[in-house]
C-alpha positions as a Markdown table, in Angstrom:
| # | Residue | x | y | z |
|---|---|---|---|---|
| 1 | Unk | -43.6 | 19.1 | 9.1 |
| 2 | Unk | -39.9 | 19.1 | 9.4 |
| 3 | Unk | -38.7 | 17.6 | 12.7 |
| 4 | Unk | -35.0 | 17.8 | 13.8 |
| 5 | Unk | -34.0 | 15.3 | 16.4 |
| 6 | Unk | -30.9 | 15.4 | 18.7 |
| 7 | Unk | -29.3 | 17.8 | 21.0 |
| 8 | Unk | -28.7 | 21.2 | 19.4 |
| 9 | Unk | -26.8 | 24.1 | 21.1 |
| 10 | Unk | -29.4 | 25.1 | 23.6 |
| 11 | Unk | -29.1 | 28.2 | 25.9 |
| 12 | Unk | -28.0 | 25.8 | 28.7 |
| 13 | Unk | -24.9 | 25.1 | 26.6 |
| 14 | Unk | -24.1 | 28.8 | 26.4 |
| 15 | Unk | -23.0 | 31.5 | 28.8 |
| 16 | Unk | -25.3 | 34.5 | 29.4 |
| 17 | Unk | -23.0 | 37.5 | 29.5 |
| 18 | Unk | -23.5 | 39.9 | 32.4 |
| 19 | Unk | -21.1 | 42.5 | 31.0 |
| 20 | Unk | -21.0 | 41.7 | 27.3 |
| 21 | Unk | -17.7 | 40.8 | 25.7 |
| 22 | Unk | -17.2 | 39.5 | 22.2 |
| 23 | Unk | -17.3 | 35.7 | 22.0 |
| 24 | Unk | -14.0 | 33.9 | 21.4 |
| 25 | Unk | -14.6 | 31.1 | 19.0 |
| 26 | Unk | -12.2 | 28.3 | 20.0 |
| 27 | Unk | -10.6 | 26.0 | 17.5 |
| 28 | Unk | -9.6 | 22.5 | 18.3 |
| 29 | Unk | -6.0 | 22.3 | 19.5 |
| 30 | Unk | -5.6 | 19.1 | 17.4 |
| 31 | Unk | -3.2 | 20.0 | 14.6 |
| 32 | Unk | -4.4 | 17.7 | 11.8 |
| 33 | Unk | -0.8 | 17.4 | 10.6 |
| 34 | Unk | -1.4 | 14.0 | 8.9 |
| 35 | Unk | -3.5 | 16.0 | 6.3 |
| 36 | Unk | -1.2 | 19.1 | 6.3 |
| 37 | Unk | 1.9 | 16.9 | 5.6 |
| 38 | Unk | 0.3 | 15.1 | 2.7 |
| 39 | Unk | 0.3 | 11.7 | 4.3 |
| 40 | Unk | -3.5 | 11.7 | 4.0 |
| 41 | Unk | -4.7 | 13.3 | 0.8 |
| 42 | Unk | -7.8 | 12.8 | -1.2 |
| 43 | Unk | -7.3 | 10.6 | -4.3 |
| 44 | Unk | -9.7 | 12.1 | -7.0 |
| 45 | Unk | -9.6 | 8.8 | -9.1 |
| 46 | Unk | -10.6 | 6.7 | -6.1 |
| 47 | Unk | -13.0 | 9.3 | -4.9 |
| 48 | Unk | -14.8 | 9.1 | -8.3 |
| 49 | Unk | -15.7 | 5.5 | -7.5 |
| 50 | Unk | -17.2 | 6.0 | -4.1 |
| 51 | Unk | -20.6 | 7.1 | -5.3 |
| 52 | Unk | -21.0 | 4.1 | -7.6 |
| 53 | Unk | -23.3 | 1.3 | -6.5 |
| 54 | Unk | -22.0 | -1.2 | -4.0 |
| 55 | Unk | -20.4 | -1.1 | -0.6 |
| 56 | Unk | -16.9 | -2.1 | -1.5 |
| 57 | Unk | -14.3 | -0.4 | -3.8 |
| 58 | Unk | -11.9 | -2.3 | -6.0 |
| 59 | Unk | -8.4 | -1.0 | -6.8 |
| 60 | Unk | -6.7 | -2.9 | -9.6 |
| 61 | Unk | -2.9 | -3.0 | -9.8 |
| 62 | Unk | -0.8 | -4.1 | -12.7 |
| 63 | Unk | 2.3 | -5.8 | -11.4 |
| 64 | Unk | 5.9 | -5.5 | -12.8 |
| 65 | Unk | 7.4 | -7.8 | -15.4 |
| 66 | Unk | 9.0 | -10.9 | -13.9 |
| 67 | Unk | 11.1 | -13.9 | -14.8 |
| 68 | Unk | 14.5 | -14.5 | -16.3 |
| 69 | Unk | 15.6 | -14.1 | -19.9 |
| 70 | Unk | 15.2 | -17.2 | -22.2 |
| 71 | Unk | 18.0 | -18.7 | -24.3 |
| 72 | Unk | 17.7 | -17.7 | -27.9 |
| 73 | Unk | 18.6 | -20.2 | -30.6 |
| 74 | Unk | 17.0 | -21.7 | -33.7 |
| 75 | Unk | 15.9 | -25.0 | -32.0 |
| 76 | Unk | 13.4 | -23.6 | -29.5 |
| 77 | Unk | 10.4 | -21.4 | -30.0 |
| 78 | Unk | 10.3 | -18.1 | -28.2 |
| 79 | Unk | 7.8 | -18.3 | -25.3 |
| 80 | Unk | 5.6 | -15.4 | -24.6 |
| 81 | Unk | 4.9 | -14.5 | -21.0 |
| 82 | Unk | 2.0 | -12.6 | -19.5 |
| 83 | Unk | 1.8 | -9.8 | -16.9 |
| 84 | Unk | 0.2 | -10.5 | -13.5 |
| 85 | Unk | -2.2 | -8.2 | -11.9 |
| 86 | Unk | -3.6 | -8.0 | -8.4 |
| 87 | Unk | -6.7 | -6.4 | -6.8 |
| 88 | Unk | -7.0 | -4.5 | -3.5 |
| 89 | Unk | -10.4 | -4.2 | -1.9 |
| 90 | Unk | -11.6 | -1.5 | 0.4 |
| 91 | Unk | -14.9 | -0.9 | 2.2 |
| 92 | Unk | -16.9 | 2.3 | 1.8 |
| 93 | Unk | -17.8 | 4.0 | 5.0 |
| 94 | Unk | -21.0 | 6.0 | 5.0 |
| 95 | Unk | -21.0 | 8.8 | 7.6 |
| 96 | Unk | -23.2 | 11.7 | 8.6 |
| 97 | Unk | -23.1 | 14.4 | 11.2 |
| 98 | Unk | -25.4 | 17.3 | 12.2 |
| 99 | Unk | -24.7 | 20.3 | 14.4 |
| 100 | Unk | -27.4 | 22.8 | 15.2 |
| 101 | Unk | -28.5 | 25.7 | 17.4 |
| 102 | Unk | -31.7 | 27.3 | 18.7 |
| 103 | Unk | -32.8 | 30.8 | 17.8 |
| 104 | Unk | -33.6 | 31.7 | 21.4 |
| 105 | Unk | -30.3 | 30.5 | 22.8 |
| 106 | Unk | -28.3 | 32.5 | 20.3 |
| 107 | Unk | -30.4 | 35.6 | 20.8 |
| 108 | Unk | -30.1 | 35.7 | 24.6 |
| 109 | Unk | -26.4 | 34.7 | 24.7 |
| 110 | Unk | -25.2 | 36.8 | 21.8 |
| 111 | Unk | -23.3 | 33.8 | 20.3 |
| 112 | Unk | -23.0 | 33.2 | 16.6 |
| 113 | Unk | -23.3 | 29.4 | 17.0 |
| 114 | Unk | -24.3 | 28.8 | 13.4 |
| 115 | Unk | -21.2 | 30.7 | 12.1 |
| 116 | Unk | -18.9 | 28.7 | 14.3 |
| 117 | Unk | -20.5 | 25.4 | 13.1 |
| 118 | Unk | -20.2 | 26.4 | 9.4 |
| 119 | Unk | -16.6 | 27.6 | 9.8 |
| 120 | Unk | -15.4 | 24.6 | 11.7 |
| 121 | Unk | -17.3 | 21.7 | 10.1 |
| 122 | Unk | -14.5 | 20.9 | 7.6 |
| 123 | Unk | -11.9 | 20.9 | 10.4 |
| 124 | Unk | -14.1 | 18.5 | 12.4 |
| 125 | Unk | -14.1 | 16.1 | 9.5 |
| 126 | Unk | -10.4 | 16.4 | 9.2 |
| 127 | Unk | -10.0 | 15.2 | 12.8 |
| 128 | Unk | -12.3 | 12.3 | 12.0 |
| 129 | Unk | -10.0 | 11.4 | 9.1 |
| 130 | Unk | -7.0 | 11.4 | 11.5 |
| 131 | Unk | -8.9 | 8.9 | 13.7 |
| 132 | Unk | -9.8 | 6.7 | 10.8 |
| 133 | Unk | -6.2 | 6.7 | 9.6 |
| 134 | Unk | -4.8 | 5.6 | 13.0 |
| 135 | Unk | -7.6 | 3.0 | 13.5 |
| 136 | Unk | -6.8 | 1.7 | 10.0 |
| 137 | Unk | -3.1 | 1.5 | 10.8 |
| 138 | Unk | -3.8 | -0.3 | 14.0 |
| 139 | Unk | -6.1 | -2.8 | 12.3 |
| 140 | Unk | -3.4 | -3.4 | 9.6 |
| 141 | Unk | -0.7 | -4.2 | 12.1 |
| 142 | Unk | -3.0 | -6.6 | 13.9 |
| 143 | Unk | -2.3 | -8.9 | 11.0 |
| 144 | Unk | 0.7 | -11.1 | 12.1 |
| 145 | Unk | 2.3 | -11.3 | 8.7 |
| 146 | Unk | 2.2 | -7.5 | 8.3 |
| 147 | Unk | 3.5 | -6.9 | 11.8 |
| 148 | Unk | 6.4 | -9.3 | 11.3 |
| 149 | Unk | 7.4 | -7.7 | 8.0 |
| 150 | Unk | 6.7 | -4.1 | 8.7 |
| 151 | Unk | 7.2 | -3.3 | 12.4 |
| 152 | Unk | 10.1 | -3.3 | 14.8 |
| 153 | Unk | 10.2 | -3.1 | 18.6 |
| 154 | Unk | 6.4 | -3.2 | 19.0 |
| 155 | Unk | 5.5 | -5.1 | 22.2 |
| 156 | Unk | 9.2 | -5.1 | 23.3 |
| 157 | Unk | 9.8 | -1.4 | 23.4 |
| 158 | Unk | 13.2 | -0.1 | 24.5 |
| 159 | Unk | 14.6 | 3.4 | 24.8 |
| 160 | Unk | 14.6 | 5.4 | 21.6 |
| 161 | Unk | 17.9 | 5.0 | 19.8 |
| 162 | Unk | 19.4 | 5.8 | 16.4 |
| 163 | Unk | 20.5 | 2.2 | 15.9 |
| 164 | Unk | 16.9 | 0.9 | 16.4 |
| 165 | Unk | 15.6 | 3.5 | 14.1 |
| 166 | Unk | 17.9 | 2.1 | 11.3 |
| 167 | Unk | 16.6 | -1.4 | 12.1 |
| 168 | Unk | 13.1 | -0.2 | 11.7 |
| 169 | Unk | 13.9 | 1.5 | 8.4 |
| 170 | Unk | 15.3 | -1.8 | 7.1 |
| 171 | Unk | 11.7 | -3.0 | 7.1 |
| 172 | Unk | 11.2 | -0.8 | 4.0 |
| 173 | Unk | 13.7 | -2.7 | 2.0 |
| 174 | Unk | 15.5 | -1.3 | -1.0 |
| 175 | Unk | 12.4 | 0.6 | -2.2 |
| 176 | Unk | 12.8 | 3.1 | 0.6 |
| 177 | Unk | 13.3 | 6.7 | -0.5 |
| 178 | Unk | 14.0 | 8.8 | 2.6 |
| 179 | Unk | 13.7 | 12.1 | 0.7 |
| 180 | Unk | 10.0 | 11.3 | -0.2 |
| 181 | Unk | 9.1 | 9.7 | 3.2 |
| 182 | Unk | 7.5 | 11.2 | 6.3 |
| 183 | Unk | 8.2 | 10.3 | 9.9 |
| 184 | Unk | 5.2 | 10.9 | 12.3 |
| 185 | Unk | 5.8 | 11.0 | 16.0 |
| 186 | Unk | 4.2 | 12.3 | 19.2 |
| 187 | Unk | 5.7 | 15.6 | 20.4 |
| 188 | Unk | 7.2 | 13.7 | 23.4 |
| 189 | Unk | 9.2 | 11.6 | 21.0 |
| 190 | Unk | 10.2 | 14.7 | 19.0 |
| 191 | Unk | 11.6 | 16.2 | 22.2 |
| 192 | Unk | 13.5 | 13.1 | 22.9 |
| 193 | Unk | 15.0 | 13.1 | 19.4 |
| 194 | Unk | 16.1 | 16.7 | 19.9 |
| 195 | Unk | 17.8 | 15.8 | 23.1 |
| 196 | Unk | 19.7 | 13.0 | 21.4 |
| 197 | Unk | 20.6 | 15.5 | 18.5 |
| 198 | Unk | 19.0 | 13.2 | 15.9 |
| 199 | Unk | 17.2 | 16.1 | 14.2 |
| 200 | Unk | 18.5 | 18.1 | 11.3 |
| 201 | Unk | 17.0 | 21.3 | 10.1 |
| 202 | Unk | 16.8 | 22.3 | 6.4 |
| 203 | Unk | 16.1 | 25.9 | 5.4 |
| 204 | Unk | 14.2 | 26.0 | 2.0 |
| 205 | Unk | 14.9 | 29.0 | -0.1 |
| 206 | Unk | 12.3 | 31.7 | 0.6 |
| 207 | Unk | 10.7 | 29.8 | 3.5 |
| 208 | Unk | 10.5 | 31.4 | 6.9 |
| 209 | Unk | 10.4 | 28.2 | 8.9 |
| 210 | Unk | 13.1 | 25.5 | 8.7 |
| 211 | Unk | 12.0 | 21.9 | 8.1 |
| 212 | Unk | 12.8 | 19.3 | 10.7 |
| 213 | Unk | 14.3 | 16.1 | 9.2 |
| 214 | Unk | 15.7 | 12.8 | 10.3 |
| 215 | Unk | 17.9 | 10.9 | 7.8 |
| 216 | Unk | 16.3 | 12.9 | 5.0 |
| 217 | Unk | 12.7 | 12.3 | 6.1 |
| 218 | Unk | 10.5 | 15.2 | 7.0 |
| 219 | Unk | 9.3 | 14.9 | 10.6 |
| 220 | Unk | 5.7 | 15.6 | 11.6 |
| 221 | Unk | 4.6 | 16.0 | 15.2 |
| 222 | Unk | 1.1 | 14.8 | 15.9 |
| 223 | Unk | -0.1 | 14.0 | 19.4 |
| 224 | Unk | -2.8 | 11.8 | 17.9 |
| 225 | Unk | 0.1 | 9.2 | 18.1 |
| 226 | Unk | -0.4 | 7.9 | 21.6 |
| 227 | Unk | 2.2 | 7.9 | 24.4 |
| 228 | Unk | 1.7 | 6.0 | 27.6 |
| 229 | Unk | 2.6 | 7.3 | 31.1 |
| 230 | Unk | 5.7 | 5.1 | 31.1 |
| 231 | Unk | 6.9 | 6.6 | 27.8 |
| 232 | Unk | 5.8 | 3.8 | 25.5 |
| 233 | Unk | 4.9 | 5.1 | 22.1 |
| 234 | Unk | 5.7 | 4.5 | 18.4 |
| 235 | Unk | 6.7 | 6.2 | 15.2 |
| 236 | Unk | 5.0 | 5.7 | 11.8 |
| 237 | Unk | 7.2 | 6.0 | 8.7 |
| 238 | Unk | 5.1 | 6.6 | 5.6 |
| 239 | Unk | 6.6 | 6.2 | 2.1 |
| 240 | Unk | 5.0 | 8.0 | -0.9 |
| 241 | Unk | 1.5 | 6.8 | -1.6 |
| 242 | Unk | 1.4 | 4.7 | 1.5 |
| 243 | Unk | -2.3 | 5.4 | 2.1 |
| 244 | Unk | -5.2 | 4.9 | -0.3 |
| 245 | Unk | -7.8 | 7.5 | 0.9 |
| 246 | Unk | -10.7 | 9.2 | -0.7 |
| 247 | Unk | -13.9 | 10.9 | 0.3 |
| 248 | Unk | -16.9 | 12.0 | -1.8 |
| 249 | Unk | -20.1 | 14.0 | -1.1 |
| 250 | Unk | -23.3 | 12.4 | -2.3 |
| 251 | Unk | -26.5 | 14.1 | -3.5 |
| 252 | Unk | -28.0 | 16.1 | -0.6 |
| 253 | Unk | -24.7 | 15.7 | 1.2 |
| 254 | Unk | -24.9 | 19.2 | 2.7 |
| 255 | Unk | -28.3 | 20.4 | 3.9 |
| 256 | Unk | -29.3 | 23.3 | 6.1 |
| 257 | Unk | -32.6 | 22.5 | 7.7 |
| 258 | Unk | -35.0 | 24.7 | 9.8 |
| 259 | Unk | -37.6 | 23.5 | 12.3 |
| 260 | Unk | -39.8 | 26.4 | 13.5 |
| 261 | Unk | -41.6 | 24.3 | 16.1 |
| 262 | Unk | -38.9 | 22.3 | 18.0 |
| 263 | Unk | -37.3 | 24.1 | 20.9 |
| 264 | Unk | -38.7 | 27.5 | 19.8 |
| 265 | Unk | -37.1 | 27.4 | 16.4 |
| 266 | Unk | -33.8 | 25.8 | 15.5 |
| 267 | Unk | -31.4 | 25.3 | 12.6 |
| 268 | Unk | -29.4 | 22.2 | 11.8 |
| 269 | Unk | -26.4 | 21.9 | 9.4 |
| 270 | Unk | -26.3 | 18.3 | 8.1 |
| 271 | Unk | -23.4 | 16.7 | 6.2 |
| 272 | Unk | -23.1 | 13.2 | 4.7 |
| 273 | Unk | -20.2 | 11.6 | 3.0 |
| 274 | Unk | -18.7 | 8.4 | 1.7 |
| 275 | Unk | -15.0 | 7.6 | 2.6 |
| 276 | Unk | -12.5 | 4.8 | 2.2 |
| 277 | Unk | -9.1 | 4.4 | 3.7 |
| 278 | Unk | -6.6 | 1.6 | 3.7 |
| 279 | Unk | -2.8 | 1.0 | 3.6 |
| 280 | Unk | -1.7 | 0.6 | 0.0 |
| 281 | Unk | -0.5 | -3.0 | -0.6 |
| 282 | Unk | -3.2 | -4.4 | 1.6 |
| 283 | Unk | -6.9 | -5.2 | 1.2 |
| 284 | Unk | -9.7 | -5.8 | 3.6 |
| 285 | Unk | -10.0 | -9.3 | 4.9 |
| 286 | Unk | -13.6 | -10.2 | 4.4 |
| 287 | Unk | -13.2 | -13.3 | 6.7 |
| 288 | Unk | -12.7 | -10.8 | 9.6 |
| 289 | Unk | -15.3 | -8.2 | 8.8 |
| 290 | Unk | -18.0 | -7.1 | 6.4 |
| 291 | Unk | -19.6 | -3.8 | 5.3 |
| 292 | Unk | -22.2 | -4.0 | 8.1 |
| 293 | Unk | -19.8 | -4.4 | 11.0 |
| 294 | Unk | -16.7 | -2.6 | 9.5 |
| 295 | Unk | -17.0 | 0.7 | 11.3 |
| 296 | Unk | -17.6 | -1.0 | 14.7 |
| 297 | Unk | -14.7 | -3.4 | 14.0 |
| 298 | Unk | -12.4 | -0.6 | 13.1 |
| 299 | Unk | -13.2 | 1.4 | 16.2 |
| 300 | Unk | -12.8 | -1.7 | 18.4 |
| 301 | Unk | -9.3 | -2.2 | 17.1 |
| 302 | Unk | -9.0 | -5.9 | 18.0 |
| 303 | Unk | -9.3 | -7.7 | 14.7 |
| 304 | Unk | -6.8 | -8.1 | 11.8 |
| 305 | Unk | -9.0 | -6.4 | 9.3 |
| 306 | Unk | -6.4 | -6.2 | 6.5 |
| 307 | Unk | -4.1 | -8.7 | 4.8 |
| 308 | Unk | -1.2 | -8.5 | 2.3 |
| 309 | Unk | -2.6 | -8.0 | -1.2 |
| 310 | Unk | 0.4 | -9.1 | -3.2 |
| 311 | Unk | 3.8 | -8.4 | -1.8 |
| 312 | Unk | 4.7 | -6.9 | 1.6 |
| 313 | Unk | 7.4 | -4.9 | 0.0 |
| 314 | Unk | 4.7 | -2.8 | -1.7 |
| 315 | Unk | 3.5 | -1.7 | 1.8 |
| 316 | Unk | 5.1 | 1.7 | 2.2 |
| 317 | Unk | 4.6 | 1.9 | 6.0 |
| 318 | Unk | 6.7 | 0.9 | 9.0 |
| 319 | Unk | 5.9 | 1.0 | 12.7 |
| 320 | Unk | 8.7 | 1.5 | 15.2 |
| 321 | Unk | 7.9 | 0.9 | 18.9 |
| 322 | Unk | 10.1 | 2.5 | 21.6 |
| 323 | Unk | 10.1 | 4.4 | 24.9 |
| 324 | Unk | 10.9 | 8.0 | 25.6 |
| 325 | Unk | 11.9 | 9.6 | 28.9 |
| 326 | Unk | 8.9 | 10.1 | 31.2 |
| 327 | Unk | 9.9 | 13.7 | 31.7 |
| 328 | Unk | 8.7 | 14.3 | 28.2 |
| 329 | Unk | 5.3 | 12.8 | 28.9 |
| 330 | Unk | 2.9 | 15.5 | 29.9 |
| 331 | Unk | -0.7 | 14.4 | 30.8 |
| 332 | Unk | -3.4 | 16.5 | 29.1 |
| 333 | Unk | -0.7 | 18.0 | 26.7 |
| 334 | Unk | 0.7 | 15.1 | 24.7 |
| 335 | Unk | -0.8 | 12.1 | 26.6 |
| 336 | Unk | -4.2 | 11.3 | 28.2 |
| 337 | Unk | -5.1 | 12.7 | 31.6 |
| 338 | Unk | -3.9 | 10.5 | 34.5 |
| 339 | Unk | -6.8 | 8.6 | 36.0 |
| 340 | Unk | -5.4 | 9.1 | 39.4 |
| 341 | Unk | -5.5 | 12.9 | 39.1 |
| 342 | Unk | -9.3 | 13.1 | 39.5 |
| 343 | Unk | -11.7 | 15.3 | 37.7 |
| 344 | Unk | -11.7 | 19.1 | 37.7 |
| 345 | Unk | -13.8 | 21.7 | 36.0 |
| 346 | Unk | -13.0 | 25.0 | 34.4 |
| 347 | Unk | -14.9 | 27.6 | 32.4 |
| 348 | Unk | -18.6 | 27.0 | 32.5 |
| 349 | Unk | -20.2 | 24.7 | 35.1 |
| 350 | Unk | -21.2 | 22.2 | 32.5 |
| 351 | Unk | -17.8 | 21.3 | 30.9 |
| 352 | Unk | -14.9 | 19.2 | 32.1 |
| 353 | Unk | -11.5 | 20.8 | 31.8 |
| 354 | Unk | -10.5 | 20.9 | 28.1 |
| 355 | Unk | -13.8 | 19.7 | 26.8 |
| 356 | Unk | -16.8 | 18.2 | 28.4 |
| 357 | Unk | -17.0 | 15.4 | 25.9 |
| 358 | Unk | -13.5 | 14.6 | 24.8 |
| 359 | Unk | -10.5 | 13.0 | 26.5 |
| 360 | Unk | -7.6 | 15.4 | 26.5 |
| 361 | Unk | -4.8 | 14.4 | 24.1 |
| 362 | Unk | -7.1 | 11.9 | 22.4 |
| 363 | Unk | -7.6 | 11.8 | 18.7 |
| 364 | Unk | -11.3 | 11.7 | 19.1 |
| 365 | Unk | -13.5 | 14.6 | 20.0 |
| 366 | Unk | -17.2 | 15.2 | 19.9 |
């Protein structure tokens, strides 16, 4: 007999309409712009390796030619040189999620819960990917060598300024190509940049909406980037190919399961996947973590889980820490709700304002 465990959408989670109106199926207000901007995109080659045996993935890299020219004459033999290679290591993350609903709850409430689950499951995974990306970036900059080479102002944040932006960009070195890079900031920082007139707008031919740029870089606003109540925040500058990311669906990775006995009959939509994500130019430091503890270590955010693979110049990511004016910091809009403001409820009696199980403005939702 099939048994589905967990907490499906019961009638107690729904509202019984007295005067029936059509349901409004809310979408998350998180924008998923890391994905939309191309910063985080699935690598099909890397993805093809995720379903192979083993819990780690290896990414070989052939390095450039090096050394100086030799003197040519008829007294010395010509010496042949080799080409170096390096290896980056990532850890596979195995994840699953199931959402479900009861027949009776949907019948009495008139809700199309299963349709909402099916339509929004992909977007839910996208928000999970945003969280994985930010957790990965944090764990990468926990490494002292990487933080020294690829960050500016973090831990000693000052007011946002164009001069400090340039100092941060210097961490890219001469491999920087602004026209192919993306600057990701919280919307509070974007507003500060507008006030300082740091933003230029380009109007592509045939496009309705102009593109916001800074020194040639496209700007992405995403409030998954945290901003504290005192205005402390950071910007992430991604060069092309800065993130090695891939996801793959295993056999039986999508299953719709019915249980006619539990809770008067219920349906669960179950998804499973394998995913990997790390900053290109780094590899996982197996002295700090292992496949059994990696997900917990990544979520904790306290360990330097990654190290330089070969040359820090190959890391196409810079972190710039700064402060914005507190007038731009809006709790529950672009920053977490103030703890001093207390707890209020809205909508149904079982959910906290915004969402009963998620912190407003956070990159994590349930």
